[in-house]
PyMOL CGO cylinders between C-alpha atoms (Angstrom):
from pymol import cmd
from pymol.cgo import CYLINDER

trace = [
    CYLINDER, 99.66, 104.77, 161.26, 96.29, 107.46, 161.15, 0.3, 1, 1, 1, 1, 1, 1,
    CYLINDER, 96.29, 107.46, 161.15, 93.97, 108.47, 164.27, 0.3, 1, 1, 1, 1, 1, 1,
    CYLINDER, 93.97, 108.47, 164.27, 91.52, 106.28, 163.72, 0.3, 1, 1, 1, 1, 1, 1,
    CYLINDER, 91.52, 106.28, 163.72, 94.30, 102.88, 163.11, 0.3, 1, 1, 1, 1, 1, 1,
    CYLINDER, 94.30, 102.88, 163.11, 96.31, 104.45, 166.63, 0.3, 1, 1, 1, 1, 1, 1,
    CYLINDER, 96.31, 104.45, 166.63, 93.29, 103.96, 168.66, 0.3, 1, 1, 1, 1, 1, 1,
    CYLINDER, 93.29, 103.96, 168.66, 92.16, 100.71, 167.44, 0.3, 1, 1, 1, 1, 1, 1,
    CYLINDER, 92.16, 100.71, 167.44, 95.49, 99.54, 168.14, 0.3, 1, 1, 1, 1, 1, 1,
    CYLINDER, 95.49, 99.54, 168.14, 95.35, 100.93, 171.50, 0.3, 1, 1, 1, 1, 1, 1,
    CYLINDER, 95.35, 100.93, 171.50, 92.04, 99.18, 172.09, 0.3, 1, 1, 1, 1, 1, 1,
    CYLINDER, 92.04, 99.18, 172.09, 94.07, 95.86, 171.51, 0.3, 1, 1, 1, 1, 1, 1,
    CYLINDER, 94.07, 95.86, 171.51, 96.36, 95.95, 173.30, 0.3, 1, 1, 1, 1, 1, 1,
    CYLINDER, 96.36, 95.95, 173.30, 94.51, 96.93, 176.01, 0.3, 1, 1, 1, 1, 1, 1,
    CYLINDER, 94.51, 96.93, 176.01, 92.62, 93.32, 175.45, 0.3, 1, 1, 1, 1, 1, 1,
    CYLINDER, 92.62, 93.32, 175.45, 95.49, 91.61, 174.84, 0.3, 1, 1, 1, 1, 1, 1,
    CYLINDER, 95.49, 91.61, 174.84, 96.44, 92.62, 178.75, 0.3, 1, 1, 1, 1, 1, 1,
    CYLINDER, 96.44, 92.62, 178.75, 93.08, 90.65, 179.15, 0.3, 1, 1, 1, 1, 1, 1,
    CYLINDER, 93.08, 90.65, 179.15, 93.46, 87.32, 176.68, 0.3, 1, 1, 1, 1, 1, 1,
    CYLINDER, 93.46, 87.32, 176.68, 97.58, 87.74, 178.21, 0.3, 1, 1, 1, 1, 1, 1,
    CYLINDER, 97.58, 87.74, 178.21, 96.20, 87.42, 181.66, 0.3, 1, 1, 1, 1, 1, 1,
    CYLINDER, 96.20, 87.42, 181.66, 93.49, 84.96, 181.67, 0.3, 1, 1, 1, 1, 1, 1,
    CYLINDER, 93.49, 84.96, 181.67, 95.70, 82.54, 179.00, 0.3, 1, 1, 1, 1, 1, 1,
    CYLINDER, 95.70, 82.54, 179.00, 98.96, 83.01, 182.36, 0.3, 1, 1, 1, 1, 1, 1,
    CYLINDER, 98.96, 83.01, 182.36, 96.55, 83.39, 185.01, 0.3, 1, 1, 1, 1, 1, 1,
    CYLINDER, 96.55, 83.39, 185.01, 98.44, 86.36, 185.75, 0.3, 1, 1, 1, 1, 1, 1,
    CYLINDER, 98.44, 86.36, 185.75, 96.27, 89.28, 187.90, 0.3, 1, 1, 1, 1, 1, 1,
    CYLINDER, 96.27, 89.28, 187.90, 98.79, 91.62, 188.02, 0.3, 1, 1, 1, 1, 1, 1,
    CYLINDER, 98.79, 91.62, 188.02, 98.85, 92.01, 184.25, 0.3, 1, 1, 1, 1, 1, 1,
    CYLINDER, 98.85, 92.01, 184.25, 94.76, 92.01, 184.42, 0.3, 1, 1, 1, 1, 1, 1,
    CYLINDER, 94.76, 92.01, 184.42, 95.03, 94.83, 186.12, 0.3, 1, 1, 1, 1, 1, 1,
    CYLINDER, 95.03, 94.83, 186.12, 96.81, 96.43, 183.84, 0.3, 1, 1, 1, 1, 1, 1,
    CYLINDER, 96.81, 96.43, 183.84, 93.70, 96.18, 181.69, 0.3, 1, 1, 1, 1, 1, 1,
    CYLINDER, 93.70, 96.18, 181.69, 90.90, 96.89, 183.92, 0.3, 1, 1, 1, 1, 1, 1,
    CYLINDER, 90.90, 96.89, 183.92, 90.19, 100.12, 185.61, 0.3, 1, 1, 1, 1, 1, 1,
    CYLINDER, 90.19, 100.12, 185.61, 90.05, 100.09, 189.23, 0.3, 1, 1, 1, 1, 1, 1,
    CYLINDER, 90.05, 100.09, 189.23, 86.35, 100.42, 189.41, 0.3, 1, 1, 1, 1, 1, 1,
    CYLINDER, 86.35, 100.42, 189.41, 85.15, 98.04, 186.11, 0.3, 1, 1, 1, 1, 1, 1,
    CYLINDER, 85.15, 98.04, 186.11, 82.45, 95.57, 186.50, 0.3, 1, 1, 1, 1, 1, 1,
    CYLINDER, 82.45, 95.57, 186.50, 81.87, 92.32, 185.62, 0.3, 1, 1, 1, 1, 1, 1,
    CYLINDER, 81.87, 92.32, 185.62, 77.84, 91.14, 184.35, 0.3, 1, 1, 1, 1, 1, 1,
    CYLINDER, 77.84, 91.14, 184.35, 76.65, 88.19, 182.87, 0.3, 1, 1, 1, 1, 1, 1,
    CYLINDER, 76.65, 88.19, 182.87, 74.61, 84.93, 183.54, 0.3, 1, 1, 1, 1, 1, 1,
    CYLINDER, 74.61, 84.93, 183.54, 76.67, 81.14, 183.99, 0.3, 1, 1, 1, 1, 1, 1,
    CYLINDER, 76.67, 81.14, 183.99, 73.73, 78.36, 183.72, 0.3, 1, 1, 1, 1, 1, 1,
    CYLINDER, 73.73, 78.36, 183.72, 71.03, 79.82, 185.02, 0.3, 1, 1, 1, 1, 1, 1,
    CYLINDER, 71.03, 79.82, 185.02, 73.04, 82.40, 187.78, 0.3, 1, 1, 1, 1, 1, 1,
    CYLINDER, 73.04, 82.40, 187.78, 73.61, 85.96, 186.71, 0.3, 1, 1, 1, 1, 1, 1,
    CYLINDER, 73.61, 85.96, 186.71, 77.20, 86.79, 187.78, 0.3, 1, 1, 1, 1, 1, 1,
    CYLINDER, 77.20, 86.79, 187.78, 76.87, 91.06, 188.65, 0.3, 1, 1, 1, 1, 1, 1,
    CYLINDER, 76.87, 91.06, 188.65, 80.38, 91.39, 190.37, 0.3, 1, 1, 1, 1, 1, 1,
    CYLINDER, 80.38, 91.39, 190.37, 82.83, 94.46, 190.81, 0.3, 1, 1, 1, 1, 1, 1,
    CYLINDER, 82.83, 94.46, 190.81, 86.18, 92.95, 188.79, 0.3, 1, 1, 1, 1, 1, 1,
    CYLINDER, 86.18, 92.95, 188.79, 87.77, 91.62, 191.84, 0.3, 1, 1, 1, 1, 1, 1,
    CYLINDER, 87.77, 91.62, 191.84, 85.24, 88.79, 191.60, 0.3, 1, 1, 1, 1, 1, 1,
    CYLINDER, 85.24, 88.79, 191.60, 87.63, 88.13, 188.00, 0.3, 1, 1, 1, 1, 1, 1,
    CYLINDER, 87.63, 88.13, 188.00, 90.61, 88.52, 190.07, 0.3, 1, 1, 1, 1, 1, 1,
    CYLINDER, 90.61, 88.52, 190.07, 89.07, 85.46, 192.12, 0.3, 1, 1, 1, 1, 1, 1,
    CYLINDER, 89.07, 85.46, 192.12, 88.32, 83.47, 189.59, 0.3, 1, 1, 1, 1, 1, 1,
    CYLINDER, 88.32, 83.47, 189.59, 91.76, 83.21, 187.92, 0.3, 1, 1, 1, 1, 1, 1,
    CYLINDER, 91.76, 83.21, 187.92, 93.56, 83.38, 191.04, 0.3, 1, 1, 1, 1, 1, 1,
    CYLINDER, 93.56, 83.38, 191.04, 91.21, 80.21, 192.11, 0.3, 1, 1, 1, 1, 1, 1,
    CYLINDER, 91.21, 80.21, 192.11, 91.61, 78.16, 188.75, 0.3, 1, 1, 1, 1, 1, 1,
    CYLINDER, 91.61, 78.16, 188.75, 94.61, 76.39, 187.01, 0.3, 1, 1, 1, 1, 1, 1,
    CYLINDER, 94.61, 76.39, 187.01, 95.65, 78.90, 184.17, 0.3, 1, 1, 1, 1, 1, 1,
    CYLINDER, 95.65, 78.90, 184.17, 95.20, 77.52, 181.07, 0.3, 1, 1, 1, 1, 1, 1,
    CYLINDER, 95.20, 77.52, 181.07, 98.78, 77.50, 180.32, 0.3, 1, 1, 1, 1, 1, 1,
    CYLINDER, 98.78, 77.50, 180.32, 99.50, 75.85, 182.69, 0.3, 1, 1, 1, 1, 1, 1,
    CYLINDER, 99.50, 75.85, 182.69, 96.80, 73.38, 182.64, 0.3, 1, 1, 1, 1, 1, 1,
    CYLINDER, 96.80, 73.38, 182.64, 97.09, 72.86, 178.51, 0.3, 1, 1, 1, 1, 1, 1,
    CYLINDER, 97.09, 72.86, 178.51, 93.77, 74.57, 178.31, 0.3, 1, 1, 1, 1, 1, 1,
    CYLINDER, 93.77, 74.57, 178.31, 93.92, 75.25, 174.10, 0.3, 1, 1, 1, 1, 1, 1,
    CYLINDER, 93.92, 75.25, 174.10, 92.95, 78.93, 175.59, 0.3, 1, 1, 1, 1, 1, 1,
    CYLINDER, 92.95, 78.93, 175.59, 92.17, 81.02, 172.60, 0.3, 1, 1, 1, 1, 1, 1,
    CYLINDER, 92.17, 81.02, 172.60, 90.64, 85.03, 172.03, 0.3, 1, 1, 1, 1, 1, 1,
    CYLINDER, 90.64, 85.03, 172.03, 89.81, 87.38, 169.28, 0.3, 1, 1, 1, 1, 1, 1,
    CYLINDER, 89.81, 87.38, 169.28, 88.92, 90.36, 168.82, 0.3, 1, 1, 1, 1, 1, 1,
    CYLINDER, 88.92, 90.36, 168.82, 85.66, 90.62, 166.44, 0.3, 1, 1, 1, 1, 1, 1,
    CYLINDER, 85.66, 90.62, 166.44, 85.21, 94.33, 166.21, 0.3, 1, 1, 1, 1, 1, 1,
    CYLINDER, 85.21, 94.33, 166.21, 86.16, 97.16, 167.77, 0.3, 1, 1, 1, 1, 1, 1,
    CYLINDER, 86.16, 97.16, 167.77, 83.51, 100.88, 167.64, 0.3, 1, 1, 1, 1, 1, 1,
    CYLINDER, 83.51, 100.88, 167.64, 85.43, 103.78, 169.16, 0.3, 1, 1, 1, 1, 1, 1,
    CYLINDER, 85.43, 103.78, 169.16, 83.48, 107.46, 169.61, 0.3, 1, 1, 1, 1, 1, 1,
    CYLINDER, 83.48, 107.46, 169.61, 86.20, 110.02, 170.81, 0.3, 1, 1, 1, 1, 1, 1,
    CYLINDER, 86.20, 110.02, 170.81, 87.28, 108.91, 174.68, 0.3, 1, 1, 1, 1, 1, 1,
    CYLINDER, 87.28, 108.91, 174.68, 84.71, 106.07, 174.68, 0.3, 1, 1, 1, 1, 1, 1,
    CYLINDER, 84.71, 106.07, 174.68, 84.92, 102.56, 173.11, 0.3, 1, 1, 1, 1, 1, 1,
    CYLINDER, 84.92, 102.56, 173.11, 83.12, 99.00, 172.68, 0.3, 1, 1, 1, 1, 1, 1,
    CYLINDER, 83.12, 99.00, 172.68, 85.06, 95.74, 171.72, 0.3, 1, 1, 1, 1, 1, 1,
    CYLINDER, 85.06, 95.74, 171.72, 83.17, 92.33, 170.75, 0.3, 1, 1, 1, 1, 1, 1,
    CYLINDER, 83.17, 92.33, 170.75, 85.64, 89.62, 172.22, 0.3, 1, 1, 1, 1, 1, 1,
    CYLINDER, 85.64, 89.62, 172.22, 85.21, 85.71, 171.14, 0.3, 1, 1, 1, 1, 1, 1,
    CYLINDER, 85.21, 85.71, 171.14, 87.03, 83.10, 173.72, 0.3, 1, 1, 1, 1, 1, 1,
    CYLINDER, 87.03, 83.10, 173.72, 87.42, 79.96, 173.30, 0.3, 1, 1, 1, 1, 1, 1,
    CYLINDER, 87.42, 79.96, 173.30, 88.10, 76.98, 175.53, 0.3, 1, 1, 1, 1, 1, 1,
    CYLINDER, 88.10, 76.98, 175.53, 88.43, 78.75, 178.83, 0.3, 1, 1, 1, 1, 1, 1,
    CYLINDER, 88.43, 78.75, 178.83, 87.72, 76.64, 181.63, 0.3, 1, 1, 1, 1, 1, 1,
    CYLINDER, 87.72, 76.64, 181.63, 86.13, 74.11, 179.19, 0.3, 1, 1, 1, 1, 1, 1,
    CYLINDER, 86.13, 74.11, 179.19, 83.94, 76.68, 178.00, 0.3, 1, 1, 1, 1, 1, 1,
    CYLINDER, 83.94, 76.68, 178.00, 83.45, 79.58, 175.02, 0.3, 1, 1, 1, 1, 1, 1,
    CYLINDER, 83.45, 79.58, 175.02, 82.68, 82.38, 175.38, 0.3, 1, 1, 1, 1, 1, 1,
    CYLINDER, 82.68, 82.38, 175.38, 81.25, 85.65, 173.51, 0.3, 1, 1, 1, 1, 1, 1,
    CYLINDER, 81.25, 85.65, 173.51, 82.29, 89.27, 175.65, 0.3, 1, 1, 1, 1, 1, 1,
    CYLINDER, 82.29, 89.27, 175.65, 81.58, 92.48, 175.24, 0.3, 1, 1, 1, 1, 1, 1,
    CYLINDER, 81.58, 92.48, 175.24, 83.88, 94.97, 176.97, 0.3, 1, 1, 1, 1, 1, 1,
    CYLINDER, 83.88, 94.97, 176.97, 83.27, 98.61, 177.55, 0.3, 1, 1, 1, 1, 1, 1,
    CYLINDER, 83.27, 98.61, 177.55, 86.66, 101.05, 177.18, 0.3, 1, 1, 1, 1, 1, 1,
    CYLINDER, 86.66, 101.05, 177.18, 86.82, 104.75, 177.99, 0.3, 1, 1, 1, 1, 1, 1,
    CYLINDER, 86.82, 104.75, 177.99, 90.09, 106.11, 177.60, 0.3, 1, 1, 1, 1, 1, 1,
    CYLINDER, 90.09, 106.11, 177.60, 91.80, 108.01, 180.67, 0.3, 1, 1, 1, 1, 1, 1,
    CYLINDER, 91.80, 108.01, 180.67, 95.24, 109.84, 180.87, 0.3, 1, 1, 1, 1, 1, 1,
    CYLINDER, 95.24, 109.84, 180.87, 95.69, 108.65, 177.25, 0.3, 1, 1, 1, 1, 1, 1,
    CYLINDER, 95.69, 108.65, 177.25, 95.55, 105.07, 177.63, 0.3, 1, 1, 1, 1, 1, 1,
    CYLINDER, 95.55, 105.07, 177.63, 92.50, 102.03, 177.10, 0.3, 1, 1, 1, 1, 1, 1,
    CYLINDER, 92.50, 102.03, 177.10, 90.72, 100.83, 180.14, 0.3, 1, 1, 1, 1, 1, 1,
    CYLINDER, 90.72, 100.83, 180.14, 88.68, 98.46, 180.19, 0.3, 1, 1, 1, 1, 1, 1,
    CYLINDER, 88.68, 98.46, 180.19, 85.38, 99.37, 182.13, 0.3, 1, 1, 1, 1, 1, 1,
    CYLINDER, 85.38, 99.37, 182.13, 82.65, 96.54, 182.15, 0.3, 1, 1, 1, 1, 1, 1,
    CYLINDER, 82.65, 96.54, 182.15, 82.81, 93.26, 180.92, 0.3, 1, 1, 1, 1, 1, 1,
    CYLINDER, 82.81, 93.26, 180.92, 79.37, 91.61, 180.13, 0.3, 1, 1, 1, 1, 1, 1,
    CYLINDER, 79.37, 91.61, 180.13, 79.85, 87.83, 178.52, 0.3, 1, 1, 1, 1, 1, 1,
    CYLINDER, 79.85, 87.83, 178.52, 77.61, 84.63, 178.07, 0.3, 1, 1, 1, 1, 1, 1,
    CYLINDER, 77.61, 84.63, 178.07, 78.70, 81.55, 178.10, 0.3, 1, 1, 1, 1, 1, 1,
    CYLINDER, 78.70, 81.55, 178.10, 78.06, 80.14, 174.66, 0.3, 1, 1, 1, 1, 1, 1,
    CYLINDER, 78.06, 80.14, 174.66, 79.11, 76.52, 174.98, 0.3, 1, 1, 1, 1, 1, 1,
]
cmd.load_cgo(trace, "trace")
């Protein structure tokens, strides 16, 4: 595996932790994907949501996980761009809490592994 593919694989593994944490409603798994100082921003309807990542953790803990509720959650990575120790990924989420989302994750390679440091999202429907 060449160096670029190796880095892309590392980014995908971090995003897969995000998908698993959402699907299973597991905050501990989400914490393996997000850096402790990460943030989340986006509009939910007319309301702008700008919170530390703990806001996502609280939401996940307070709602039934797709794996429990039977919701057919799907997550996929549309694109990954990497420049040295920074990366950006466009992520598509289908059927989460009755909505579809487009997310943009910014990642930083810290001590040899990729961490999500910010999530911005759009509710697609």
